[in-house]
C-alpha positions in Angstrom: 106.7 89.4 76.7 107.5 86.7 79.3 111.1 88.0 79.5 109.9 91.5 80.4 107.5 90.2 83.1 110.3 88.0 84.5 112.7 91.0 84.6 110.1 93.2 86.3 109.4 90.5 88.9 113.2 89.9 89.5 113.7 93.7 90.0 110.8 93.8 92.5 112.2 90.9 94.4 115.6 92.6 94.6 113.9 95.8 95.8 112.1 94.0 98.6 115.2 92.1 99.6 117.3 95.2 100.1 117.1 96.7 103.6 116.1 100.3 103.1 116.4 102.9 105.8 114.0 105.8 105.6 114.9 108.9 107.6 112.2 110.2 109.9 112.4 114.0 110.0 112.0 115.7 113.4 110.9 119.3 113.7 113.6 121.8 114.6 111.5 123.2 117.5 110.3 119.8 118.8 110.3 120.9 122.5 107.7 123.5 121.7 105.8 121.7 119.0 102.8 120.9 121.3 103.2 123.8 123.8 99.8 124.8 125.1 98.1 121.6 124.1 96.7 118.9 126.3 96.8 115.2 125.4 94.6 112.5 126.9 96.2 109.1 126.5 94.2 106.0 127.4 96.3 102.9 128.3 99.2 105.2 129.0 100.7 103.4 132.0 102.7 101.0 129.8 103.8 100.0 126.3 103.0 102.3 123.4 100.8 104.5 125.5 103.6 105.3 127.9 106.0 106.0 125.0 103.4 108.4 123.5 103.0 110.1 126.9 106.8 110.6 127.2 107.0 111.9 123.6 104.1 114.3 124.1 105.7 115.6 127.3 109.0 116.2 125.5 107.1 118.1 122.8 105.7 120.5 125.4 102.2 119.1 125.9 100.4 118.6 129.2 99.6 114.9 129.4 96.7 113.1 131.1 97.2 109.4 131.4 94.2 107.1 131.9 94.2 103.4 132.7 92.5 100.7 134.7 95.3 99.9 137.1 95.8 102.7 139.7 99.1 101.3 141.0 100.6 101.2 137.5 99.4 104.8 136.9 101.1 106.0 140.0 104.4 104.2 139.0 104.1 105.8 135.6 103.7 109.3 137.0 106.8 108.7 139.2 108.8 107.5 136.1 108.0 110.3 133.7 107.2 113.1 136.2 104.1 114.6 137.5 102.9 118.1 137.0 100.6 118.3 140.0 
């Protein structure tokens, strides 16, 4: 019994040691995936929020970015484009 448990643990360790790459599928019509939708992103002037805003724009959504620093919001709009 101990040999079986040892073998299972050894196999699990080997699985976790291997670097596995998992493909992330992307839709064929990604530029139109969110066409006609509006996204409100808080904290969108930097970091993850900014990346989300860019991705939503690339997918066809209209994006509203909210944040506490007006200067950063203006710089963000210049960087990714402004619809208005």
